[in-house]
N, C-alpha and C positions, 0 to 999 in steps of 0.2 A: 618821606621815605620809611621802608617797612624796619621794624625791627625785631629782632630775632633773640628770642631767650636760650637759656641754658637747653640744649639738646636734651639732658637728662631730665624727664619727666617722673613725676611720681604717681604713684597708683592713685584711683580714685577715693579709696578709702585713707585719705592722706592725714596725717597726725603731724602737729608742729613739733618735732623732733628737740627744738632749742626750747620747750615751752618750760622745763625744771630750771633753765637757766637766766629767764628774762629777770628774777627778783636781783639778779646780781648787779642790775643798774639803779638799785639802790644802795650799792655800795660807797658809792662816791660822798653822798652826803652823812654816809654813817662814819666815814673815817675821821671827820674832827674830832669826834666821840674817843674815838682808838687815840690820837692824838695828845687829846687832853688828859687822859689813863695814864699815857706814857710821860706824859711830861710830870703829872702829879706824883707819880710814883718815882721817877728818878730826879725832878726837877733840873734837868737837861731842855735849855732852850730848842734843842736840836730836835725834840718830840715832834716840832709843830711844823716839821718839813717832811713828814711823814706821807701826807694827801699826794702832793705833788710827785716825791718820790716812787710812791704806787702807780699815781695816774701815767707820768712819762718814763717810769723806768720799769717796772714789774710787769705792767700789761702789755708794752710793745715786747718783751722778752716771751710774755706767755701766748700771744700773737704770732708770733716766729715759728713757735714749738706747734701749735697747734693750726696754723696755717689757715686755707680759705674754705668756706662752705659757701658753694656757689647754687645749691637747691633752691629750687621757686616752688613755692604752692602750685597746686592746678588750679586753674580759674574755677573749676567746680568747686571747691574748699575754700574760696575767698570769702563769698559771702557770710558763710557758717563762724569763718575766722575772724572776718572784720567786727560780727556780733557780739564775739566773747568778750564779756565785762572784764574778765582776767588781764586783758592787755590795756585797758582805760585805767582801772585802778591801780596799775602799778605808776602810772603818769604824775595821777591825783597824789598818790603816797610821799612822790620824790617831795612836794611842797612842805609838807609839816616838817621831815625832815631836813631840808635846807635852812625852813626857818628857825626851829631849833638850835641847829649850829652855828647859824649866827648869833643867836642869842646868848650862847654859852661863850663864843669866841669874843664878844663885845665883852661879857663881864671878865674874861682874861683879860685884854685888852688895857681896861682900867687899873689893873695891879700893877704896884710899884715894881716889883719883883720881875718882870720880864724883861729877859735882855735883849739887845739888839736884835741878835739871830733868833730869837724865839719872836720876835715882833714880827721881823720881815717873813719869817715861816706860816705867823699866823695869819699875815695880809694876803699872802698867795694861797695858802689853803682856803680861807673863806672864797676870795676871787676865782679859786676853782671851781668849789662849788657851785658859786653862783653863775660863772660861765658857763658851766655845763648846764646847770637849770634853765640857763636861753633855749638849748637844745629840748629840753621839755617842752620848754614855753612855745617852741617852734611848733612842735608835734600838737601840743593843743590849739593851736592860734589857727590853724590850716581845719580846723573843722566845723562844722555850721552850727554844732550844739553850742546855746548861747552858754552855758555854765564852762563850758571847756573856752572859751575864748576870752572870758573875764578869767578864768583861771592862770591861762596864759600870762594876762597882765600881770597876775599875784606873783608869777616866777620871776617876772622881769622887774621887777619894783628894785631888789636889793643892789643889782647891777646899774639903777638907774638908766634902764635902756627901753624903756616903754615905748619910744616911737618904732622900735624895731617892729611890733604889732604891723603897723601900718605900711611903714616902707617895705617890708620884707613881704607880705600878701600881695600888695597894690603895686609896688614899684619892681623889687627884683625879679618878681617872676615875670613882668613883661617883659622887664628889660634884659634880662639875664643873657650873657654871653654877649654884649655886644658893646660900642665904647660908651653909650649913654647910662650905663648901669655904673653906679660906685662902687656896686659891690662884687663886680666881677674884675679880677685881676689882668692884668697884660704882661703877654710875653718879655721879658727882661726888665720886669717892675719889680722890686725889692719890697718885701712886707714892711718894710719900715717907710716907704714911698707910699705903698699902699694906703698905711694905717691912717694916715691925716685925710689923704683923699677921700677915703671910705666913710671914716666917722664923720667926717663935715657934710660930705656930698648926702648920704643917709638921713642924717638929721634935716638938712635943707628939704630934702625931698619927701619926706614923709609930712612935715609941716605944709609945704605944698601941696601934696595929694590929699589932706585932709580938711584944709581949708578951702581946696577949690571945691571941694564936696558940697559944703554948704553953699558957698557963693553961687554954684549951680543953681541951688534952690531958693535964691536971693534970702540965705539966713545968715547970721553971725556965726563966724564960727568960735567965737569966745562965749561956750557953754560946757556943761557938763558933759554932752554928748559928744563932744570932739575926743576921737579915742587917743591923740597925742596927749590932750590936757587932762584926762581924767587918769592918762596910764602915768604920767608925770606925777600927779596930785597922790598916787597911791605911795611914789616913792618919797614924797616930801613926808606924809604921815606915818611912813614908816619911820624914816629916819628922824622925825621930830619925836615918834614915842620912845624909840631906844636914847636919844640925848636925854628926854626927861626920866627914864629909868637908869641910866648909867653916867650920866652928865655930858657936857658938851664935848669932854675930851675924846670925847666916841665918835665925832665927825670927823675928825682926819683918816681915821680908821677905815670907816664907811665909806669916803672919797675915795682913798687908795686901792681897798679890794674892789671896788666898783670899776675902776680902771683897770685891773687886771681881770675882771671878770668880762666887760665887754671888749677888750683887745684878745681876748682868749677865742671869743665869738668870730672877731674880723681874721683871724689868723686861719681860722675855717674857711671862712668864706673866700680867704686869700687860696687855698689851695683845693677849693672845689670845683672854679672854673678858671684856672690857671692856665692863660693864653687861649682858650677855646672861643672860638668866633661863630655866630650865625650868618651866614652868608646872605647877601642882597637876592632877593627873584628878579623875574624880566620886570616885575611892577615898581620895582624897588623899595618894597618891604623888605622886613627880616623874614628867613624860613622860620617855620614853625620848631619853636624847641623840640628836641627828641633827644634821643639816648647818647648823640653823638658830644653833646655839649656841657657834660659835668663829668668829672673825673670821680671813679667808682674805686671802692676797695670790698673784697669779701672777707676781710679779715675777721674771725668768726668772735673773739673776745671783744673786740672795740667793737663791732656791731650791736652786741647784747648791750655794752655798757652806754651807748649811745642811742637807742632803740632805732638801729638800723637807717642812721643819717647817712651812713658811707653809701648805701642805695641810692646815690643822690639821682641818677637820671630819670629813675620810676616815680621818684617823689616830684621831679619836675614837669614830667610828662601828665603825671596825675596826682596833683597837690593834695586832693583830698583823700585818697588812698590811706587806709593806716599803717600804722609801721609794720606790723605785723603780716603783713601782705604785699611788703615791696619786693620785687622783683629783681634780679641780675640780668643783665643784659651782654650781648655776646659784643655786640657794636658800641658798648661804652669805653672808653679811653680807661686804664686802670692803673691806679697810683701802684709803685712799688711796696709799699706797706703800709698801713693802716693808721687811723688820724692822729692816735698817739705818739707814733713817730715821727709823720709828716709836719706835727705842728714843732717839733723841737729841729728838724732839717728847714724849716720853712724861715728860722729865727738869725740863720746862719746863711746869708745871699751867696755868696761862692756856692756853697756845699748845694744849695735849693738849685742852683742855676746847672750846677753840674749832673745833677740827677736827673733834672725835669725838663732842660731847654730841648733836649735833643729828643724828648718822648712828644713834646708838643709837635717837634717838626715831622717826628714819623707820623703822628696823626694823621698830618696835611701832605703827606708824601714828600715832604723835604720843602715844598712851597711854603716859606715865611709869610706870603703874601694872603695866605688864607686865615692867617690865626689874628687874633685879638692883640696887637702890638702896641707897645709903649708909644706914643709919639716921637719923634726926634726933635732934641732940644736946640 
């Protein structure tokens, strides 16, 4: 199927009009420091809810006010844009900010004077930072450069979700928008039903993919070269170092924030392909992935904060394409709001179905048989 881009084309002497905005992507890992300063100055535990309030409250409001930006870079400008190291360093810089926030929050957790409301806010704050870091890992993990692929695992370590590096690249991108993909949600499936299916299914899939890679070469998978094992080892080493530094009392905190972090990833997975399906061809194989198989959003602010993850159709069409060059397609189904808003909607199943089910049906001309549906019980 031919994909058609936004008919508004930019001149050849094109410049990235959002270039001054991209450093805002580093605001999220900086928010825990603002929460820390607010807590130290006021002593109020609610200060630790600053990060989720900004991410899921303020950003959606700004998104609504600024609206969409559908402009695409012309293909003549893409090589120069992709080679610009400015964009690459922004993804690199997320990691030291992420780890610094984790360390300071571990130190706060071990204090005796932290109230329950503050402790809960601390868990959610770090979980949000490390959950959004999985998006940074996503951007890095798709690249051919060895250093970026290893940095992807470093970003995944705090959320204890290193197997995502294997499953997403070699599992999800192959099976996306099919019933076989644990990370593609089905029409009528709530997020709370999707969560255990995708968490356990992705874990099993990652292990099978990686062990089969070694067995095809008649080698044992129990080696440091196993990308699932070495990614998990990073988490073990990180948690052990933090426990040695702050005491074993920090381990429950690390476990709780990890659940928040990878759950944030999975709710994004839930909304990215909800109900969308690739059809079978005459040969019985699934059709090629194209712009129709991912939900898109062109909300300006959320795209800046998430390294344009919301231009998801182009990402699946060309996984190696760098975030600053991703395009918006006319043929992509569009979410009614940005990810920050839709994440909150997805947590309330009746609201989600009211907002999204009719959009899935409209995408398929009213024929639910063409959608990726939840099997009847």
